[in-house]
C-alpha positions in Angstrom: -113.5 -161.8 83.7 -114.9 -164.7 81.8 -117.1 -167.0 83.9 -115.8 -170.2 82.3 -114.5 -172.7 84.8 -111.2 -174.5 84.5 -112.1 -178.0 85.6 -109.3 -180.3 86.5 -111.5 -183.3 86.7 -115.1 -184.0 87.4 -116.1 -185.4 90.9 -116.0 -189.1 91.2 -113.3 -189.8 88.6 -110.1 -191.7 89.3 -108.2 -188.4 89.6 -109.2 -187.8 93.2 -110.5 -189.5 96.4 -114.1 -188.3 96.0 -115.3 -191.4 94.2 -116.1 -193.0 97.6 -118.3 -190.1 98.7 -122.0 -190.6 99.1 -125.1 -188.8 97.9 -125.0 -185.0 97.1 -126.1 -183.0 100.2 -125.6 -179.5 98.8 -126.2 -178.5 95.3 -125.9 -174.9 94.1 -126.8 -174.1 90.5 -126.4 -170.8 88.8 -126.4 -168.8 92.1 -126.5 -165.0 91.7 -126.6 -162.6 94.6 -126.9 -158.9 94.4 -126.4 -156.5 97.2 -127.6 -153.0 96.3 -126.3 -152.3 92.8 -123.4 -154.7 92.9 -123.7 -158.3 91.9 -121.6 -160.4 94.4 -122.0 -163.9 92.9 -122.2 -164.5 89.2 -123.8 -167.8 88.5 -122.0 -170.1 91.0 -122.3 -173.9 90.6 -121.0 -176.1 93.5 -121.9 -179.4 95.1 -120.9 -181.3 98.2 -121.4 -185.0 98.9 -121.8 -186.8 102.2 -118.4 -187.9 103.5 -116.7 -185.2 101.4 -114.7 -182.1 102.2 -114.9 -179.4 99.5 -112.6 -176.4 99.9 -114.0 -173.0 98.7 -111.0 -170.8 98.2 -110.6 -167.1 97.5 -109.3 -163.8 98.8 -111.3 -161.5 101.0 -114.1 -160.0 99.0 -114.4 -162.9 96.5 -117.9 -163.9 97.7 -117.1 -166.9 99.8 -119.1 -165.9 102.9 -121.9 -164.5 100.7 -122.3 -168.0 99.2 -122.3 -169.6 102.6 -125.0 -167.2 103.8 -127.1 -167.9 100.7 -126.9 -171.7 101.4 -128.4 -170.9 104.8 -131.1 -168.7 103.4 -129.6 -165.7 105.2 -129.2 -163.6 102.0 -131.6 -163.7 99.1 -130.6 -164.9 95.7 -131.6 -163.2 92.4 -131.2 -166.3 90.3 -130.4 -170.0 90.7 -131.2 -172.6 93.2 -129.7 -174.2 96.3 -130.8 -177.7 97.4 -129.6 -179.2 100.7 -130.0 -182.5 102.7 -131.0 -186.0 101.8 -134.6 -184.7 101.6 -133.6 -182.3 98.8 -135.0 -179.1 100.4 -134.7 -176.1 98.1 -133.5 -173.3 100.4 -133.9 -170.6 97.7 -137.7 -171.3 97.7 -138.2 -170.8 101.5 -139.4 -167.7 103.2 -140.8 -166.6 106.5 -142.1 -169.3 108.8 -141.0 -172.1 106.3 -137.5 -170.8 106.3 -137.4 -170.6 110.1 -138.8 -174.1 110.4 -136.1 -175.4 108.1 -133.4 -173.7 110.1 -134.7 -175.5 113.3 -134.1 -178.8 111.6 -130.4 -178.2 111.8 -129.8 -179.8 108.3 -127.2 -177.1 107.6 -125.0 -175.7 110.3 -122.4 -172.9 110.2 -119.2 -172.5 112.1 -117.9 -169.0 112.2 -114.4 -167.7 111.8 -114.0 -166.2 115.3 -115.6 -168.2 118.1 -114.9 -165.5 120.6 -117.4 -163.4 118.7 -119.8 -166.1 117.7 -120.1 -167.6 121.2 -122.1 -165.5 123.7 -119.5 -164.4 126.4 -122.1 -164.7 129.1 -123.3 -168.2 128.3 -121.5 -171.3 129.7 -120.2 -173.9 127.3 -123.1 -176.2 128.2 -125.8 -173.6 127.5 -124.1 -172.6 124.2 -123.9 -176.1 122.9 -127.5 -176.8 124.0 -129.0 -173.8 122.1 -129.8 -175.7 118.9 -131.4 -178.6 120.8 -133.5 -176.2 122.8 -134.7 -174.3 119.7 -135.6 -177.6 118.0 -138.0 -178.4 120.8 -139.5 -181.7 122.0 -136.5 -182.7 124.1 -136.4 -183.1 127.9 -133.6 -181.8 130.1 -131.9 -185.2 130.3 -132.0 -185.6 126.5 -130.5 -182.1 126.0 -127.8 -182.9 128.6 -126.9 -186.1 126.8 -126.8 -184.3 123.5 -124.4 -181.7 124.8 -122.1 -184.4 126.3 -122.0 -186.3 123.1 -121.3 -183.3 121.0 -118.4 -182.2 123.3 -117.0 -185.8 123.2 -117.1 -185.7 119.4 -114.7 -182.7 119.4 -112.4 -184.1 122.1 -113.6 -181.9 125.0 -114.4 -183.1 128.5 -117.9 -182.5 130.0 -116.2 -180.7 132.9 -115.9 -177.7 130.6 -119.7 -177.2 130.4 -119.6 -174.7 133.3 -117.0 -172.5 131.8 -117.5 -169.4 129.7 -115.7 -168.7 126.4 -113.3 -166.3 128.1 -112.0 -169.1 130.3 -111.0 -171.3 127.3 -108.1 -171.3 124.9 -108.6 -170.4 121.2 -108.6 -174.0 120.1 -111.1 -175.0 122.8 -113.4 -172.2 121.8 -113.4 -173.3 118.2 -114.1 -176.9 119.3 -117.0 -175.6 121.3 -118.4 -173.8 118.2 -118.1 -177.0 116.2 -119.8 -179.0 119.0 -122.7 -176.5 119.0 -123.1 -177.2 115.3 -122.8 -180.9 115.7 -125.3 -181.1 118.6 -128.3 -181.0 116.1 -126.9 -183.7 113.9 -126.5 -181.7 110.7 -126.1 -183.2 107.2 -124.0 -180.3 105.9 -121.4 -178.3 107.9 -120.2 -175.0 106.5 -117.0 -173.8 108.2 -116.1 -170.2 107.3 -112.3 -169.6 107.9 -112.4 -171.9 111.0 -108.7 -171.9 111.6 -107.6 -168.4 110.5 -107.6 -167.1 114.1 -105.7 -170.0 115.5 -102.0 -170.7 115.9 -100.3 -173.4 113.9 -100.8 -176.2 116.5 -104.4 -175.5 117.1 -105.0 -175.0 113.4 -103.8 -178.5 112.5 -105.8 -180.1 115.4 -109.0 -178.4 114.2 -108.5 -179.4 110.6 -107.8 -183.0 111.5 -110.9 -182.9 113.8 -113.0 -181.8 110.8 -111.5 -184.4 108.6 -112.4 -187.1 111.1 -116.0 -185.8 111.6 -116.9 -185.9 108.0 -116.0 -189.7 108.0 -117.5 -190.5 111.4 -120.7 -188.6 110.8 -121.0 -188.9 107.0 -121.2 -185.1 106.8 -120.9 -183.0 103.7 -118.3 -180.4 104.7 -117.8 -177.0 102.9 -114.5 -175.6 104.2 -114.1 -171.9 103.3 -110.7 -170.3 103.4 -108.5 -167.6 101.8 -105.5 -169.9 102.2 -105.3 -172.8 99.7 -102.4 -174.4 101.6 -104.3 -174.6 104.9 -107.1 -176.8 103.5 -105.2 -178.9 101.0 -104.5 -181.7 103.4 -108.2 -182.4 104.2 -110.1 -181.4 101.1 -111.1 -183.9 98.5 -112.0 -181.2 96.0 -111.3 -177.4 95.8 -113.3 -174.7 94.0 -111.5 -171.4 93.5 -113.8 -168.3 93.7 -112.6 -165.1 92.1 -114.7 -161.9 92.0 -117.9 -163.9 92.5 -117.2 -166.7 89.9 -115.8 -170.2 90.2 -112.7 -170.1 88.0 -111.2 -173.5 88.7 -112.5 -176.7 90.3 -111.3 -180.2 90.7 -109.7 -182.9 92.9 -107.3 -181.1 95.3 -104.2 -183.1 94.4 -104.6 -182.3 90.7 -105.4 -178.6 91.2 -102.3 -178.2 93.4 -100.1 -180.1 91.0 -101.4 -178.5 87.8 -103.2 -175.2 88.5 -104.5 -173.9 85.2 -106.1 -170.5 86.1 -103.7 -167.6 86.8 -105.6 -166.7 90.1 -105.1 -170.3 91.4 -101.4 -170.1 90.6 -101.3 -166.8 92.5 -103.0 -168.3 95.6 -100.5 -171.2 95.5 -97.6 -168.9 95.1 -98.8 -166.8 98.0 -99.0 -169.8 100.3 -95.6 -171.1 99.2 -93.7 -167.7 99.4 -95.0 -166.0 102.5 -91.6 -166.4 104.1 -89.6 -166.0 100.9 -88.8 -162.4 101.4 -88.5 -159.9 98.4 -88.3 -162.7 95.9 -91.6 -164.2 97.0 -93.2 -160.7 97.0 -92.0 -160.1 93.5 -93.4 -163.5 92.4 -96.8 -162.7 93.9 -96.9 -159.3 92.2 -96.1 -160.8 88.8 -98.8 -163.4 89.2 -101.3 -160.7 90.3 -100.5 -158.7 87.2 -101.3 -161.9 85.2 -104.6 -162.3 86.9 -105.6 -158.7 86.4 -104.6 -159.0 82.7 -107.0 -161.9 82.3 -110.1 -159.9 83.6 
């Protein structure tokens, strides 16, 4: 497929709500990642500003999680650069002790898809949320306890839950604990990888609205990764559509939803709209998939 990007509108124009966003907190330029003989990302460009939610959308295998891991320095890049935070730290230039020291700063935090797997089943809520604060060092027990309480309060959980283990919580509570653990170290960038895909509709909406409020209250740059364009549309200022390791469309969410230009974007939208449309919906998805494959 051609790696040209269909751009609905550049960030900060009148076409979307991103003009009020602050400084850029994550900048990826020309990111390429190769695993073995296969190149997973093909020159990805993406940015996230403070106070902004950017949705990174694509099917399983499109490279979304690989990009997120590259932003954290968890997978090596073969080309390009990733800069994060107000200090402009270039993650792609860090290795060994310098990379470990950067991670301890908590500048970028990651919220995983399944909190039941990402949270240690043997640790209480309090100990899980405290992990980042303990690793950072230099804090007393009282400061750590205060940090845990504040983080739980930020996600709408009572301090009384600190003594419980993940298995004693609902799915929505577990995901809130995972978000609280990330917030405890005051990150500048929060990367959420499919944060609501394992939740029912009610909990899904609550978590999305929570994230939407946190980006405003804490001036976070939030990268929201999902396979479902519909689930992030309500809270994303911009969306970037990733297909086979390349960004194929990017722009203000409202404009991309109203006037999708790339066949793959149209297919994702049709999938979200026709999941319950029976045979007619399936036929529409198949027709759009053929159009996508014909364009590669």
